[in-house]
C-alpha positions as CSV (number, residue, x, y, z in Angstrom):
1,X,130.0,32.4,58.4
2,X,127.3,30.5,60.2
3,X,126.7,31.0,63.9
4,X,127.5,27.8,65.8
5,X,124.4,26.1,67.2
6,X,124.1,25.7,70.9
7,X,122.6,23.0,73.1
8,X,120.3,23.7,76.1
9,X,123.3,24.4,78.4
10,X,124.4,27.2,76.1
11,X,127.5,25.5,74.9
12,X,128.4,25.5,71.2
13,X,127.5,22.6,69.0
14,X,129.8,22.0,66.0
15,X,128.4,21.4,62.6
16,X,125.0,23.1,63.0
17,X,122.6,22.7,60.1
18,X,121.0,25.8,58.5
19,X,117.8,25.0,60.4
20,X,119.6,24.7,63.8
21,X,121.5,28.0,63.0
22,X,118.2,29.7,62.2
23,X,116.7,28.3,65.4
24,X,119.8,29.6,67.4
25,X,119.3,33.0,65.8
26,X,115.7,33.1,67.0
27,X,116.8,32.0,70.5
28,X,119.4,34.7,70.8
29,X,117.1,37.4,69.5
30,X,114.5,36.3,72.1
31,X,117.1,36.3,74.8
32,X,118.1,39.9,74.0
33,X,114.4,40.8,74.1
34,X,114.0,39.2,77.5
35,X,117.1,41.0,78.7
36,X,115.6,44.3,77.6
37,X,112.4,43.7,79.5
38,X,114.1,42.4,82.6
39,X,116.7,45.2,82.6
40,X,113.8,47.8,82.3
41,X,112.0,46.2,85.3
42,X,115.2,46.1,87.3
43,X,116.0,49.8,86.6
44,X,112.5,50.8,87.8
45,X,113.0,49.3,91.2
46,X,116.7,50.1,91.5
47,X,116.1,53.6,93.0
48,X,114.6,51.9,96.1
49,X,118.0,50.3,96.9
50,X,120.0,53.4,96.0
51,X,117.8,55.7,98.1
52,X,118.0,53.3,101.0
53,X,121.8,53.2,100.9
54,X,121.8,57.0,100.6
55,X,119.5,57.3,103.6
56,X,122.0,55.2,105.7
57,X,124.7,57.8,105.0
58,X,122.9,60.7,106.5
59,X,124.9,62.0,109.4
60,X,128.0,60.2,108.3
61,X,129.0,61.9,105.0
62,X,128.2,65.4,103.5
63,X,124.9,65.8,101.7
64,X,126.7,66.7,98.4
65,X,128.5,63.4,98.4
66,X,125.2,61.6,98.9
67,X,123.6,63.6,96.0
68,X,126.6,63.0,93.8
69,X,126.5,59.3,94.3
70,X,122.8,59.2,93.7
71,X,123.3,61.1,90.4
72,X,126.0,58.7,89.4
73,X,124.1,55.5,90.1
74,X,121.0,56.9,88.4
75,X,122.7,57.4,85.0
76,X,122.9,53.7,84.0
77,X,119.3,53.2,85.2
78,X,118.1,56.1,83.1
79,X,120.1,54.8,80.1
80,X,118.6,51.3,80.5
81,X,115.1,52.7,80.7
82,X,115.6,54.9,77.6
83,X,117.1,52.0,75.6
84,X,114.4,49.5,76.7
85,X,111.6,51.7,75.4
86,X,113.4,52.1,72.1
87,X,114.1,48.4,71.8
88,X,111.0,47.8,69.7
89,X,112.5,49.9,66.9
90,X,115.7,47.9,66.8
91,X,115.8,45.6,63.7
92,X,115.2,41.9,64.6
93,X,118.5,40.8,63.1
94,X,121.3,38.9,64.9
95,X,123.8,41.6,64.3
96,X,121.5,44.3,65.6
97,X,120.7,42.2,68.7
98,X,124.4,41.5,69.4
99,X,125.2,45.2,69.1
100,X,122.3,46.1,71.5
101,X,123.4,43.5,74.0
102,X,127.0,44.7,73.9
103,X,126.0,48.2,74.7
104,X,123.7,47.0,77.4
105,X,126.6,45.0,78.9
106,X,128.7,48.2,79.1
107,X,125.8,50.0,80.8
108,X,125.4,47.1,83.4
109,X,129.1,47.2,84.0
110,X,128.9,50.9,84.5
111,X,126.0,50.4,86.9
112,X,128.0,47.9,88.9
113,X,130.9,50.4,89.2
114,X,128.5,53.1,90.2
115,X,127.1,50.9,93.0
116,X,130.7,49.9,94.0
117,X,131.8,53.6,94.1
118,X,129.7,53.9,97.3
119,X,132.9,52.8,99.0
120,X,134.6,55.9,97.6
121,X,131.8,58.4,98.3
122,X,130.7,57.0,101.7
123,X,133.8,55.5,103.4
124,X,136.7,57.4,104.8
125,X,139.5,56.9,107.3
126,X,137.3,57.8,110.2
127,X,134.3,55.6,109.0
128,X,133.4,53.0,111.6
129,X,133.8,49.4,110.5
130,X,130.2,48.8,111.5
131,X,129.0,51.4,109.0
132,X,131.2,49.9,106.3
133,X,129.5,46.6,107.0
134,X,126.1,48.2,106.4
135,X,127.2,49.4,103.0
136,X,128.7,46.0,102.2
137,X,125.4,44.3,103.2
138,X,123.4,46.5,100.9
139,X,125.9,45.9,98.0
140,X,125.6,42.1,98.7
141,X,121.8,42.3,98.6
142,X,121.9,44.3,95.3
143,X,124.4,41.7,93.9
144,X,122.1,38.8,94.8
145,X,118.9,40.6,93.5
146,X,120.7,41.3,90.2
147,X,121.3,37.6,89.4
148,X,117.7,36.9,88.1
149,X,117.0,40.0,86.0
150,X,120.5,40.2,84.5
151,X,121.3,36.5,84.1
152,X,119.7,36.5,80.7
153,X,123.1,37.7,79.5
154,X,126.1,36.2,81.2
155,X,128.3,39.0,79.9
156,X,126.0,41.6,81.5
157,X,125.7,39.8,84.8
158,X,129.5,39.3,84.9
159,X,130.1,42.9,84.1
160,X,127.7,44.1,86.8
161,X,129.0,41.7,89.5
162,X,132.6,42.5,88.8
163,X,131.9,46.2,88.7
164,X,130.0,46.2,92.1
165,X,132.7,44.1,93.7
166,X,136.0,45.5,92.2
167,X,136.1,48.9,94.1
168,X,135.1,47.4,97.5
169,X,137.7,44.7,97.1
170,X,140.4,47.2,96.3
171,X,139.3,49.2,99.4
172,X,139.4,46.0,101.6
173,X,142.8,44.9,100.5
174,X,144.2,48.4,100.9
175,X,142.6,48.9,104.3
176,X,144.3,48.4,107.6
177,X,141.4,47.2,109.7
178,X,141.4,43.4,110.5
179,X,137.8,43.2,109.5
180,X,138.5,44.3,105.9
181,X,140.1,40.9,105.2
182,X,137.0,39.1,106.1
183,X,134.8,41.5,104.1
184,X,137.1,40.9,101.1
185,X,136.8,37.1,101.6
186,X,133.0,37.3,101.9
187,X,132.8,39.5,98.8
188,X,134.8,37.1,96.8
189,X,132.6,34.2,98.0
190,X,129.5,36.1,97.1
191,X,130.9,37.0,93.7
192,X,131.6,33.3,93.0
193,X,128.2,32.2,94.2
194,X,126.4,34.9,92.3
195,X,128.3,34.0,89.1
196,X,127.5,30.3,89.6
197,X,123.8,30.7,90.3
198,X,123.7,33.3,87.5
199,X,125.0,30.7,85.1
200,X,122.4,28.2,86.2
201,X,119.7,30.8,85.9
202,X,121.0,31.7,82.4
203,X,120.9,28.0,81.3
204,X,117.3,27.7,82.6
205,X,116.2,30.8,80.9
206,X,117.9,29.8,77.6
207,X,116.4,26.3,77.8
208,X,112.9,27.8,78.3
209,X,113.4,30.2,75.4
210,X,114.7,27.4,73.2
211,X,111.8,25.1,74.1
212,X,109.4,27.9,73.3
213,X,111.1,28.6,70.0
214,X,111.0,24.9,69.1
215,X,107.3,24.6,70.2
216,X,106.5,27.7,68.1
217,X,108.3,26.2,65.0
218,X,106.5,22.9,65.6
219,X,103.2,24.6,66.0
220,X,103.9,26.6,62.8
221,X,105.0,23.5,61.0
222,X,101.9,21.7,62.2
223,X,99.7,24.6,61.1
224,X,101.3,24.7,57.7
225,X,100.9,20.9,57.5
226,X,97.2,21.2,58.4
227,X,96.8,23.9,55.8
228,X,98.5,21.7,53.2
229,X,96.3,18.7,54.2
230,X,93.2,20.8,54.1
231,X,94.2,22.2,50.7
232,X,95.0,18.7,49.5
233,X,91.6,17.4,50.8
234,X,89.8,20.3,49.1
235,X,91.5,19.5,45.8
236,X,90.8,15.8,46.3
237,X,87.1,16.6,47.0
238,X,87.0,18.8,43.9
239,X,88.5,15.9,41.8
240,X,86.2,13.4,43.4
241,X,83.2,15.7,42.7
242,X,84.4,16.1,39.1
243,X,84.9,12.4,38.8
244,X,81.4,11.8,40.2
245,X,80.0,14.2,37.7
246,X,81.9,12.6,34.9
247,X,80.7,9.1,36.0
248,X,77.2,10.4,36.2
249,X,77.5,11.9,32.7
250,X,78.9,8.7,31.4
251,X,76.1,6.7,33.0
252,X,73.6,9.2,31.7
253,X,75.0,8.9,28.2
254,X,74.9,5.1,28.5
255,X,71.3,5.0,29.6
256,X,69.6,8.0,28.1
257,X,68.8,9.2,24.6
258,X,70.8,12.4,23.8
259,X,68.0,14.2,21.9
260,X,64.9,13.6,24.0
261,X,66.5,12.9,27.4
262,X,64.5,9.7,27.7
263,X,65.9,6.3,28.5
264,X,67.5,4.6,25.5
265,X,66.8,1.2,23.9
266,X,69.5,-0.7,25.8
267,X,68.3,0.6,29.2
268,X,64.6,-0.1,28.6
269,X,65.3,-3.7,27.4
270,X,67.3,-4.3,30.6
271,X,64.5,-2.9,32.7
272,X,62.0,-5.1,30.9
273,X,64.2,-8.2,31.7
274,X,64.1,-7.1,35.4
275,X,60.4,-6.6,35.2
276,X,59.9,-10.1,33.7
277,X,61.8,-11.6,36.7
278,X,59.3,-9.8,39.0
279,X,56.3,-11.1,37.0
280,X,57.5,-14.7,37.3
281,X,58.4,-14.3,41.0
282,X,55.3,-12.3,42.2
283,X,52.8,-13.1,39.4
284,X,52.1,-9.4,38.8
285,X,50.9,-7.8,35.6
286,X,52.9,-5.6,33.3
287,X,52.1,-4.2,29.9
288,X,54.2,-2.6,27.2
289,X,53.3,-0.2,24.4
290,X,55.1,0.6,21.2
291,X,54.1,4.0,19.9
292,X,55.0,5.8,16.7
293,X,54.5,9.3,15.3
294,X,52.3,9.1,12.3
295,X,53.8,10.3,9.0
296,X,56.9,11.6,10.8
297,X,59.0,11.4,7.6
298,X,56.8,14.0,6.0
299,X,57.7,16.4,8.9
300,X,61.4,15.9,8.2
301,X,60.9,16.2,4.4
302,X,58.8,19.3,4.6
303,X,60.3,21.3,7.5
304,X,63.8,19.8,7.8
305,X,65.4,17.6,10.4
306,X,65.8,20.5,12.9
307,X,62.1,20.9,13.2
308,X,61.8,17.1,13.2
309,X,64.1,17.0,16.3
310,X,61.9,19.6,18.0
311,X,58.8,17.4,17.3
312,X,60.5,14.4,18.8
313,X,61.5,16.3,21.9
314,X,58.0,17.8,22.2
315,X,56.4,14.4,21.8
316,X,58.6,12.8,24.5
317,X,58.0,15.7,26.9
318,X,54.2,15.6,26.3
319,X,54.0,11.8,27.0
320,X,56.5,12.0,29.9
321,X,54.4,14.6,31.7
322,X,51.3,12.4,31.6
323,X,52.7,9.2,33.0
324,X,52.2,7.7,36.4
325,X,54.9,7.2,38.9
326,X,56.6,3.9,38.1
327,X,55.9,4.0,34.4
328,X,59.0,3.9,32.2
329,X,59.3,5.7,28.9
330,X,62.1,5.3,26.4
331,X,63.1,6.1,22.9
332,X,63.2,2.8,21.0
333,X,64.6,4.1,17.8
334,X,63.9,6.9,15.3
335,X,60.3,8.1,15.8
336,X,59.4,4.9,17.7
337,X,59.0,4.9,21.5
338,X,58.5,2.1,24.1
339,X,56.4,2.5,27.2
340,X,56.5,0.1,30.2
341,X,53.4,0.0,32.4
342,X,54.1,-2.0,35.6
343,X,51.2,-3.4,37.6
344,X,48.9,-2.8,34.6
345,X,46.8,-5.4,32.7
346,X,46.2,-5.2,29.0
347,X,42.7,-3.6,29.0
348,X,43.8,-0.9,31.5
349,X,47.0,-0.3,29.5
350,X,44.9,0.2,26.4
351,X,42.7,2.8,28.1
352,X,45.8,4.6,29.4
353,X,47.6,4.9,26.1
354,X,44.4,5.9,24.3
355,X,44.2,8.8,26.7
356,X,47.8,9.7,25.7
357,X,46.8,9.4,22.0
358,X,44.0,11.9,22.5
359,X,46.3,14.3,24.3
360,X,48.8,14.2,21.5
361,X,46.0,14.7,18.9
362,X,44.2,17.6,20.6
363,X,47.0,20.1,21.0
364,X,50.0,21.2,18.9
365,X,53.2,19.4,19.7
366,X,55.3,22.6,19.1
367,X,54.4,26.3,18.8
368,X,57.8,27.7,17.9
369,X,59.2,28.4,15.3
370,X,56.0,27.2,13.8
371,X,52.9,25.4,15.0
372,X,52.8,21.6,14.2
373,X,50.2,19.1,15.2
374,X,50.8,15.3,15.0
375,X,49.1,12.1,15.6
376,X,50.3,8.8,16.9
377,X,49.6,5.1,16.8
378,X,50.0,2.6,19.6
379,X,50.5,-1.2,19.9
380,X,50.0,-2.7,23.4
381,X,50.8,-6.1,24.7
382,X,50.8,-7.7,28.2
383,X,54.0,-9.4,29.2
384,X,53.3,-13.1,29.9
385,X,55.2,-15.2,32.5
386,X,55.8,-17.9,30.0
387,X,57.2,-15.7,27.1
388,X,60.5,-13.9,26.6
389,X,60.7,-10.2,26.6
390,X,61.5,-9.9,22.9
391,X,58.4,-12.0,22.1
392,X,56.2,-9.6,24.0
393,X,57.8,-6.7,22.1
394,X,57.2,-8.5,18.8
395,X,53.5,-8.9,19.7
396,X,53.3,-5.1,20.5
397,X,55.1,-4.3,17.3
398,X,52.6,-6.3,15.3
399,X,49.8,-4.6,17.0
400,X,51.4,-1.2,16.2
401,X,51.6,-2.4,12.5
402,X,47.9,-3.2,12.5
403,X,47.1,0.2,14.0
404,X,49.0,1.9,11.1
405,X,47.4,-0.4,8.5
406,X,44.0,0.4,10.0
407,X,44.3,4.1,9.4
408,X,46.8,5.3,12.1
409,X,46.0,7.5,15.1
410,X,44.6,4.5,17.0
411,X,45.4,1.9,19.7
412,X,45.6,-1.8,18.9
413,X,45.8,-4.5,21.7
414,X,47.9,-7.6,21.1
415,X,46.3,-10.9,22.0
416,X,48.3,-13.8,23.4
417,X,48.9,-15.3,19.9
418,X,49.2,-12.1,17.8
């Protein structure tokens, strides 16, 4: 059976949802915890009032009566202290809290009766009415002071106030002195006022506890939401990073040769088109060179395609390491490569590629798993503003063909017409 939810005034609210029931449970548990702390603090200062009232009785009643009353009034304070220090070991369940509160209500009721029993221990037939009024005044002060620390539980406050008032009221109504009626009326008025203000204090305490519980739940929910958002952002960043890497890989595959890692034919032709636009706009020079590994088919036939692939990779790496910043090197197809030399006229381009040819010739292209030396041929042409890119490549290709026909391992420069 669900516990009815309550509003800020403490009244029950019908039809509470599981979430409001859970919140109400948290509030009631916190209220009992507050009652335990406040009851402990009240029991620590209670001896001041009881010793003061006992001191007022010196010379009026026997010492044994004073000591007996002090012992009686000390029992509930001692029980409260003992239970408050053991409160941390009580399970934080609604049933356990209600049980603890019920027992504490009995102790507070007993404490009220102990204080009210002062009318039995200290008042007799010969007691002056003025001395009775001193006792009544102390009891009224104790009743008023008990409103705040005990108002966390209306049941405990009611039990204490009724207990401290019941015996004096019986004494007043049974007494014969005219002043007893006024004392009884004043006690009833004080009881009503204490209960009224105790109820108001209880509502305020409960409202504060409920507000704190709601704020804690909101803070916890906000923290969980932030954690969820952070986790979602982290996963989103991981996915974005993976997507970026995938796009980079796709772009790399679209623009690079898989074996050598150089730019591929499609990319180099697009770059040449862009370069041609710059030549026309800024009237700058640009040369291109087609280069080919001499007798590469013999390498494949003799050593296999695996060694042939190593030769291609070694050749690409060797040339790439000797280029200037801004030069563009690409695999054009098979064992044929294309080199773009921006800001370079034909004669300078011929000298540059001849140096590359000598480098290739002078040292083995691979050393493992066997040593292989190769030679290469070059055809160089300067890109002219009035011609298309493919026309310039055709001129370089014809120059490369002449280099091969002339004995290979050489550089041939293409004229404007050939």
